[in-house]
Structures are given as C-alpha cells and as structure tokens.
C-alpha positions as a Python dict, from the first residue, in 0.01 Angstrom:
ca = {
    (1, 'X'): (0, 0, 0),
    (2, 'X'): (-239, 64, -277),
    (3, 'X'): (-526, -170, -388),
    (4, 'X'): (-403, -268, -693),
    (5, 'X'): (-74, -305, -587),
    (6, 'X'): (-206, -563, -304),
    (7, 'X'): (-398, -688, -534),
    (8, 'X'): (-139, -790, -825),
    (9, 'X'): (118, -925, -523),
    (10, 'X'): (-187, -1166, -466),
    (11, 'X'): (-242, -1283, -842),
    (12, 'X'): (147, -1337, -806),
    (13, 'X'): (176, -1469, -472),
    (14, 'X'): (-148, -1684, -422),
    (15, 'X'): (-270, -1728, -792),
    (16, 'X'): (58, -1801, -929),
    (17, 'X'): (-55, -1603, -1247),
    (18, 'X'): (207, -1530, -1517),
    (19, 'X'): (319, -1170, -1607),
    (20, 'X'): (159, -1172, -1880),
    (21, 'X'): (-174, -1232, -1708),
    (22, 'X'): (-79, -989, -1441),
    (23, 'X'): (-35, -735, -1651),
    (24, 'X'): (-371, -809, -1866),
    (25, 'X'): (-555, -724, -1503),
    (26, 'X'): (-362, -425, -1403),
    (27, 'X'): (-476, -255, -1788),
    (28, 'X'): (-847, -345, -1701),
    (29, 'X'): (-787, -198, -1353),
    (30, 'X'): (-663, 90, -1512),
    (31, 'X'): (-933, 128, -1706),
    (32, 'X'): (-1162, 115, -1429),
    (33, 'X'): (-975, 391, -1205),
    (34, 'X'): (-959, 591, -1482),
    (35, 'X'): (-1343, 582, -1539),
    (36, 'X'): (-1358, 617, -1156),
    (37, 'X'): (-1176, 956, -1131),
    (38, 'X'): (-1193, 1063, -746),
    (39, 'X'): (-1462, 845, -682),
    (40, 'X'): (-1354, 679, -359),
    (41, 'X'): (-1304, 297, -400),
    (42, 'X'): (-1519, 240, -99),
    (43, 'X'): (-1826, 405, -216),
    (44, 'X'): (-1804, 229, -558),
    (45, 'X'): (-2168, 67, -574),
    (46, 'X'): (-2372, -208, -799),
    (47, 'X'): (-2520, 127, -980),
    (48, 'X'): (-2168, 263, -1062),
    (49, 'X'): (-2122, -58, -1195),
    (50, 'X'): (-2404, -28, -1438),
    (51, 'X'): (-2302, 307, -1543),
    (52, 'X'): (-1986, 151, -1596),
    (53, 'X'): (-2086, -131, -1828),
    (54, 'X'): (-2281, 97, -1990),
    (55, 'X'): (-1984, 301, -2046),
    (56, 'X'): (-1786, 44, -2225),
    (57, 'X'): (-2098, -31, -2426),
    (58, 'X'): (-2137, 287, -2526),
    (59, 'X'): (-1749, 308, -2612),
    (60, 'X'): (-1814, 23, -2887),
    (61, 'X'): (-1615, -238, -2729),
    (62, 'X'): (-1696, -603, -2815),
    (63, 'X'): (-1922, -808, -2574),
    (64, 'X'): (-1579, -1065, -2504),
    (65, 'X'): (-1380, -740, -2367),
    (66, 'X'): (-1682, -609, -2158),
    (67, 'X'): (-1683, -956, -2035),
    (68, 'X'): (-1304, -1012, -1947),
    (69, 'X'): (-1311, -666, -1754),
    (70, 'X'): (-1644, -730, -1568),
    (71, 'X'): (-1446, -1055, -1460),
    (72, 'X'): (-1149, -857, -1330),
    (73, 'X'): (-1377, -633, -1121),
    (74, 'X'): (-1544, -973, -970),
    (75, 'X'): (-1192, -1087, -897),
    (76, 'X'): (-1065, -754, -792),
    (77, 'X'): (-1385, -642, -560),
    (78, 'X'): (-1387, -990, -397),
    (79, 'X'): (-1006, -983, -329),
    (80, 'X'): (-1080, -637, -139),
    (81, 'X'): (-1353, -751, 37),
    (82, 'X'): (-1186, -1045, 153),
    (83, 'X'): (-941, -814, 292),
    (84, 'X'): (-1143, -595, 415),
    (85, 'X'): (-1039, -305, 216),
    (86, 'X'): (-1382, -239, 172),
    (87, 'X'): (-1702, -307, 344),
    (88, 'X'): (-1908, -559, 99),
    (89, 'X'): (-1840, -690, -257),
    (90, 'X'): (-2038, -464, -514),
    (91, 'X'): (-2022, -690, -815),
    (92, 'X'): (-2269, -946, -626),
    (93, 'X'): (-2524, -1001, -907),
    (94, 'X'): (-2370, -787, -1164),
    (95, 'X'): (-2440, -962, -1506),
    (96, 'X'): (-2197, -971, -1799),
    (97, 'X'): (-2285, -1000, -2167),
    (98, 'X'): (-2347, -1337, -2267),
    (99, 'X'): (-2109, -1472, -2520),
    (100, 'X'): (-2192, -1692, -2779),
    (101, 'X'): (-1935, -1938, -2791),
    (102, 'X'): (-1774, -2024, -3093),
    (103, 'X'): (-1670, -2355, -3213),
    (104, 'X'): (-1344, -2419, -3253),
    (105, 'X'): (-1190, -2446, -3619),
    (106, 'X'): (-942, -2765, -3684),
    (107, 'X'): (-819, -2962, -3971),
    (108, 'X'): (-931, -3267, -4127),
    (109, 'X'): (-714, -3517, -4168),
    (110, 'X'): (-602, -3435, -4527),
    (111, 'X'): (-571, -3147, -4460),
    (112, 'X'): (-344, -3228, -4137),
    (113, 'X'): (-138, -3435, -4378),
    (114, 'X'): (-58, -3148, -4649),
    (115, 'X'): (33, -2944, -4348),
    (116, 'X'): (307, -3173, -4199),
    (117, 'X'): (457, -3243, -4505),
    (118, 'X'): (487, -2823, -4632),
    (119, 'X'): (809, -2817, -4473),
    (120, 'X'): (1128, -2900, -4689),
    (121, 'X'): (1472, -3076, -4613),
    (122, 'X'): (1630, -2775, -4497),
    (123, 'X'): (1789, -2732, -4177),
    (124, 'X'): (1481, -2476, -4103),
    (125, 'X'): (1278, -2733, -4266),
    (126, 'X'): (1365, -3005, -4019),
    (127, 'X'): (1308, -2774, -3770),
    (128, 'X'): (921, -2687, -3874),
    (129, 'X'): (825, -3019, -3941),
    (130, 'X'): (951, -3147, -3590),
    (131, 'X'): (751, -2837, -3473),
    (132, 'X'): (450, -2888, -3588),
    (133, 'X'): (490, -3259, -3614),
    (134, 'X'): (497, -3209, -3203),
    (135, 'X'): (222, -2937, -3145),
    (136, 'X'): (-24, -3196, -3343),
    (137, 'X'): (98, -3509, -3118),
    (138, 'X'): (87, -3306, -2771),
    (139, 'X'): (-176, -3057, -2795),
    (140, 'X'): (101, -2800, -2646),
    (141, 'X'): (-7, -2416, -2660),
    (142, 'X'): (241, -2227, -2857),
    (143, 'X'): (395, -2048, -2522),
    (144, 'X'): (478, -2410, -2425),
    (145, 'X'): (624, -2529, -2727),
    (146, 'X'): (848, -2198, -2737),
    (147, 'X'): (982, -2224, -2411),
    (148, 'X'): (1052, -2582, -2448),
    (149, 'X'): (1389, -2712, -2378),
    (150, 'X'): (1559, -3030, -2459),
    (151, 'X'): (1596, -3152, -2092),
    (152, 'X'): (1211, -3155, -2079),
    (153, 'X'): (1178, -3478, -2347),
    (154, 'X'): (1183, -3815, -2182),
    (155, 'X'): (1310, -4003, -2479),
    (156, 'X'): (1219, -4322, -2281),
    (157, 'X'): (922, -4296, -2199),
    (158, 'X'): (815, -4094, -2468),
    (159, 'X'): (702, -3797, -2270),
    (160, 'X'): (775, -3441, -2279),
    (161, 'X'): (729, -3269, -1913),
    (162, 'X'): (538, -2903, -1960),
    (163, 'X'): (512, -2582, -1808),
    (164, 'X'): (182, -2443, -1855),
    (165, 'X'): (-77, -2156, -1751),
    (166, 'X'): (19, -2060, -1379),
    (167, 'X'): (375, -2257, -1396),
    (168, 'X'): (169, -2587, -1369),
    (169, 'X'): (325, -2892, -1465),
    (170, 'X'): (194, -3187, -1676),
    (171, 'X'): (315, -3475, -1892),
    (172, 'X'): (221, -3462, -2235),
    (173, 'X'): (304, -3775, -2461),
    (174, 'X'): (470, -3811, -2813),
    (175, 'X'): (362, -4018, -3100),
    (176, 'X'): (649, -4197, -3282),
    (177, 'X'): (630, -3988, -3586),
    (178, 'X'): (674, -3711, -3380),
    (179, 'X'): (960, -3810, -3217),
    (180, 'X'): (1119, -3911, -3515),
    (181, 'X'): (1120, -3614, -3722),
    (182, 'X'): (1212, -3473, -3317),
    (183, 'X'): (1541, -3617, -3354),
    (184, 'X'): (1609, -3591, -3703),
    (185, 'X'): (1619, -3200, -3622),
    (186, 'X'): (1841, -3233, -3307),
    (187, 'X'): (2076, -3428, -3533),
    (188, 'X'): (2054, -3274, -3867),
    (189, 'X'): (1893, -2936, -3862),
    (190, 'X'): (1951, -2781, -3522),
    (191, 'X'): (2314, -2782, -3523),
    (192, 'X'): (2339, -2606, -3814),
    (193, 'X'): (2136, -2312, -3705),
    (194, 'X'): (2429, -2221, -3496),
    (195, 'X'): (2305, -2285, -3139),
    (196, 'X'): (2384, -2014, -2874),
    (197, 'X'): (2414, -2112, -2511),
    (198, 'X'): (2033, -2150, -2519),
    (199, 'X'): (1888, -2479, -2392),
    (200, 'X'): (1589, -2397, -2561),
    (201, 'X'): (1454, -2689, -2859),
    (202, 'X'): (1377, -2498, -3125),
    (203, 'X'): (1574, -2204, -3276),
    (204, 'X'): (1589, -1923, -3532),
    (205, 'X'): (1852, -1903, -3783),
    (206, 'X'): (2058, -1695, -3545),
    (207, 'X'): (2067, -1982, -3349),
    (208, 'X'): (1875, -1799, -3072),
    (209, 'X'): (1523, -1934, -2934),
    (210, 'X'): (1200, -1922, -3143),
    (211, 'X'): (936, -1658, -3043),
    (212, 'X'): (550, -1768, -3080),
    (213, 'X'): (506, -1504, -3291),
    (214, 'X'): (767, -1642, -3517),
    (215, 'X'): (586, -2050, -3500),
    (216, 'X'): (248, -1845, -3592),
    (217, 'X'): (436, -1687, -3913),
    (218, 'X'): (554, -1966, -3970),
    (219, 'X'): (271, -2210, -3949),
    (220, 'X'): (40, -1953, -4184),
    (221, 'X'): (335, -1963, -4466),
    (222, 'X'): (320, -2388, -4459),
    (223, 'X'): (-42, -2365, -4452),
    (224, 'X'): (-36, -2155, -4741),
    (225, 'X'): (218, -2378, -4919),
    (226, 'X'): (-22, -2645, -4823),
    (227, 'X'): (-344, -2493, -4997),
    (228, 'X'): (-500, -2441, -4690),
    (229, 'X'): (-753, -2177, -4721),
    (230, 'X'): (-904, -2155, -4382),
    (231, 'X'): (-781, -1907, -4132),
    (232, 'X'): (-507, -2080, -3892),
    (233, 'X'): (-297, -2045, -3592),
    (234, 'X'): (-81, -2261, -3357),
    (235, 'X'): (-396, -2309, -3167),
    (236, 'X'): (-573, -2458, -3466),
    (237, 'X'): (-335, -2747, -3423),
    (238, 'X'): (-416, -2755, -3058),
    (239, 'X'): (-806, -2800, -3161),
    (240, 'X'): (-751, -3065, -3383),
    (241, 'X'): (-532, -3269, -3120),
    (242, 'X'): (-826, -3249, -2900),
    (243, 'X'): (-1093, -3320, -3170),
    (244, 'X'): (-890, -3616, -3341),
    (245, 'X'): (-858, -3783, -3028),
    (246, 'X'): (-1234, -3730, -2926),
    (247, 'X'): (-1358, -3872, -3253),
    (248, 'X'): (-1123, -4147, -3206),
    (249, 'X'): (-1299, -4234, -2914),
    (250, 'X'): (-1078, -4090, -2623),
    (251, 'X'): (-1202, -4053, -2272),
    (252, 'X'): (-1300, -3637, -2194),
    (253, 'X'): (-1099, -3630, -1863),
    (254, 'X'): (-781, -3801, -2079),
    (255, 'X'): (-826, -3532, -2314),
    (256, 'X'): (-843, -3243, -2052),
    (257, 'X'): (-557, -3380, -1854),
    (258, 'X'): (-368, -3359, -2173),
    (259, 'X'): (-441, -3056, -2240),
    (260, 'X'): (-395, -2909, -1902),
    (261, 'X'): (-727, -2752, -1894),
    (262, 'X'): (-808, -2698, -1542),
    (263, 'X'): (-1212, -2730, -1571),
    (264, 'X'): (-1335, -3032, -1740),
    (265, 'X'): (-1629, -2767, -1884),
    (266, 'X'): (-1329, -2588, -2104),
    (267, 'X'): (-1270, -2957, -2254),
    (268, 'X'): (-1627, -2990, -2352),
    (269, 'X'): (-1672, -2752, -2618),
    (270, 'X'): (-1474, -2986, -2823),
    (271, 'X'): (-1781, -3316, -2799),
    (272, 'X'): (-2015, -3031, -2945),
    (273, 'X'): (-1708, -3001, -3243),
    (274, 'X'): (-1764, -3396, -3253),
    (275, 'X'): (-2116, -3349, -3267),
    (276, 'X'): (-2108, -3106, -3557),
    (277, 'X'): (-1851, -3324, -3738),
    (278, 'X'): (-2105, -3593, -3690),
    (279, 'X'): (-2385, -3405, -3847),
    (280, 'X'): (-2210, -3294, -4137),
    (281, 'X'): (-2110, -3627, -4254),
    (282, 'X'): (-2456, -3745, -4168),
    (283, 'X'): (-2611, -3496, -4393),
    (284, 'X'): (-2347, -3566, -4687),
    (285, 'X'): (-2343, -3925, -4664),
    (286, 'X'): (-2734, -4017, -4566),
    (287, 'X'): (-2900, -4088, -4910),
    (288, 'X'): (-3266, -3894, -4805),
    (289, 'X'): (-3104, -3634, -4566),
}
C-alpha cells in the first residue's frame, strides 16, 4: 500500500476525521509529492524539507497556508516513522512561520438585536429568524446547524445533540427565545416549504436541506438589511456567543465544552477579546483616558 493511502486510512479510522479534513490532508501531500518528483520518500531529510519551505515562500503562499502544509507533513512523517515505513522523522525541529493570531470579530448587543429582527414573517423569514436565534443561542458551527435534524432536539431539556468535528457528539443548550422561534418555524414555516422526505431541520424553498453556503448568503443579506457594515459570517455568531458568555461571567471550560473545542487554548482567544473590549470601554468612558 502506498504511504499516502495508508495515511488516509489512519486519518479515517484512528483519527476519525471527516472526509473534508482527509481531502485537505491529501491535497497538501499531493503538493509535497509533486515537489519531491522522483526523490525517494525514505531519503527525505531536514535540509530537503527546508528547501520545500523556501519553495512555498518563493511561490508566494500565505503564512497560514505554509503553516498548515508543514503541520500536515509533521503528522504524515510521524505516522510513517511509527509504522516503520521510514527510518526516522525528518520533521523534528522543523519550524513553521509564526502566525499573528487575529482576534475574532463579534457583534455588540445592538448589532445582534438588529440582525435578529431583520427577517420578515414569510415562511423563509420564520426559518431565518429561528436559524439566527439558534446560531447565537448555541454557538454551533454552520456545518453543524446545516446537518441538524428534528430528532436531535430535546424539547423537555432545551438541549440539542450536536455531531461536531471528527463525529464527536456534545450537548448544547437552547434559550427560551430560540425555542420559541424554532417552534414557530416548525409549526408555521417549515410545512409551507414543502418538506421532502428529509429529516433536516432547516430547508430551502424547494423543501430540500439548506446548505452551509446558503446559510452564509442568508446571513449576509440580513446583515445588510440590518445596517451592519462589518464583515460577517455564521462564525461571527459563534464568536459572539462565546464572547457574550465570557463577558457575562461564564467559566472558560464551560464555554469550551459548549463550543466543542478539543483544547482549552483554542477557547482562550475569547479571553483576549473580552480584555480588548474592556480596554475599549475604559478608554471611551474614563474621564481622563
């Protein structure tokens, strides 16, 4: 079996990654193997990898792209060394370009209220209001909410069972307002969208599952209608959910659990957002800034 095929099986079976993630790994490896040409894989050393790093920089790739491709190679060669397909791991000590960590964009309370009020009373408007309320109330990823089915909702406990990255399950909580709009969509909006046999919760005008891309377009249209000038995406509402929780005194580990982050360090960026927010409020409000 070719090393790339063995690696793909490892990602699928042992790491339990999604087909999308596996495809991204394979694309990075295809690029690397094209660079190698006829150079044997077991002869790859630190110097050749440094040459590859220089090649990526010379080609003008963004730092984030280079860092991701180097991370792919670390995982790849670590696997090959573990399976004894190569003698040693040549990526040991290899440094990736440092990335400046951008603070996530989020909506303030007034912007959020305007956005939530933007949809109209049509069937699709009821759907959009329920979807926006749910995005903000739960902090779900857009892919998670696009894949959501009616069966995943526990009305009695106000919970939703979410299947996240790597097919990992977690429970998220719904607010009363989100539940109210969701019930109204199910009672008054969804039946008029002519549902097909699908169990998906959110449907398009043809009664088929609403895609993540369609959700993004819908959100941007309502943001324009609400007069929100800043760039916005479904992830903005996820950022807003986390930021507002922390500003309200929530524990960081609780937010980590609700977001489905594997590492606390991923969640910690929101503490920087809150600190930056405090600084802005201080500078605007203090009489002697």
